[in-house]
N, C-alpha and C positions, 0 to 999 in steps of 0.2 A: 296384866294382860288377860283378857277373857279367852278361854278356849271353848269352842262350841262342838257339840256332839249331834250328829244327825239322828233324828227320831222317826221311826215308822210305826204305824198302827198295827192292829192285829192282822190286817190283810196285806201287810207289807207296802202300804201306800205311804209316801213320804209326808211328814208333817214338818212344822217349823223346828229348826234346831234349838237345842237348849244348852245352857252352860254346863260345864263338866261337873260342878258341885251338885247341881240339881239332879243330873243323871245318876250320880253315885248314890244320892238319897233315894231315888226311885228304885235302884237296884237293891239297896239295903232293905227297903220296906216291901220288896217283892212286887212293886208296881210295874217294873220293867225288867227285861232280860237283856244282858249284854251280848253282842256278837260283833264279828269283824266282817266287813265287806271289802274285799281286795285291799286289805291292810289298813282300813280306816275303822276306828272304833265307833260303833253305833249302838243304839238301844231300841228295843221293840217294846212298846207299851203292852201290858197284859190286861189293861182295863180300857173300856170304851170311853172316849172323850169327845168333846165337841171340837170340830176342826176349824179353827180360826187361822187362816193363812194370810200372810202378807205377800207382797210382790217381792220376788227374789230374781235378781238379774245375774247373768254370767257375762263377764267382760272378757273378750278374747283378744290377746295381743300377739298376732303372728310375727314371727321373726325368722331369720335365715337359719340360725342354729338352735335357738330356744324359743319356746312358745309359752306365754303366760296366760293363766286363767284366774280370774277373781270372781268369787261368788259373794254377792253383796245385797243387802236389803237397804231400806232408807236409813235404818238406825245402826246396823252392824255390818262388819266385814266378816264373813264366816270362814272362808278358805282363800288362800293364795297358793296356786299350784304353778310350778315351773316344770315343763316337760321338754325333753329333747325333741327337736323337729325331725321329720323324716328327711334324711339327706342321702340315702343309699340308692334311691330309685334310678337316678340318671346312669350310674355306673352299671347297675343290673341290666338296664335296657341295652346299653352298649355291649356288654358281654353277651347277652342273648343274640344280638345282631351279628356279632363276630362268630359265634358258634354256628349260627344258621348259615353264614357265608362259607364257613369251613365245610359244613355238610354238603353244600351245593357244589363245591369244587372237587369233591371226591369222584372217582370213576364208578359211579353207581347209577342204576336207572333213576331218572329224575322224574319227579312228579311235575305236573303242570303248575307253573307259578300262579299264585293267588293274586287277587287285586291288592293294591297297596293299602294296607291297614293303617299306615301312618298318617294318611291325609285326613284332616278334619278332627273334630272332637277336642277334648281337653288333653293336654300333655300328661303322660303318666305320672310325672313327679308332682304336678299341681293336684292331680286327682287324688293321689295317695296322701298328700298333706291335708287336704280337706276331709278325706275319709277318716284320717287320724283324729282331727278335731271333732268330727261327729261321734266317733267311738268314745272319746273322753266325755263329751256332753251327755251321751246316752248312759254312761256309767254314773255320772253325777245325778241325772234325773231319777235314778233308782233310789237315791238317798235323800234328795232335796226336792221340794216342790218349786221347780224353776218355772218362771213365767215369762221372762224376757231374755233375749240374747243380743249382745252388742259386740261388733267386731271393729277394732281400731284399724283405720285405714289411713296410712300416711304415704306421702310420696316424697322419698328422700332425694336430695340433690346429690348426684354422683360426681366424683372428682376424677380427674385423670382422663383416660382413654374413652370411657363410656360417657355418653351424653343422654340426657332425658329430654325428649322432644314431645310436646303435646300438640298434635295437629289440630285439635278441636278448639284450642285457645287462639283467639284472634287478637293480635296486639296492634 
């Protein structure tokens, strides 16, 4: 199995990843300097090179508990990452609402109620999940020259109480 190492040039711009054996040869011959970026072993080239870049795509597989990220070119799969999904937001919003209601029920001078901020927009849990995906992608972009993004979108059939209705499908 080939292991790949992210490579950056002198200006910390990402280049194509290389295999681990070549990276260690570069380090031994002082062509490259090793470093870690958030726990991932990388090399920085000490010499100027021509930049031949291929297309690299990130495949995102969103899930309810885990999220998968695959970084792949036409010829190689560079990384497979499995990350925990953001699942704590719903309970945090409920706790915040309860604490606000407790404050309002105390015998204290009350401020004028504000307009309802809950109406409209993206729900906080969905927003935080997509922001988490963006943070991971921005972290990967610092190490790899990513050119495409693909999000897997499936519609699962639910069993039991919940039903999936598509009003836009005419049967």
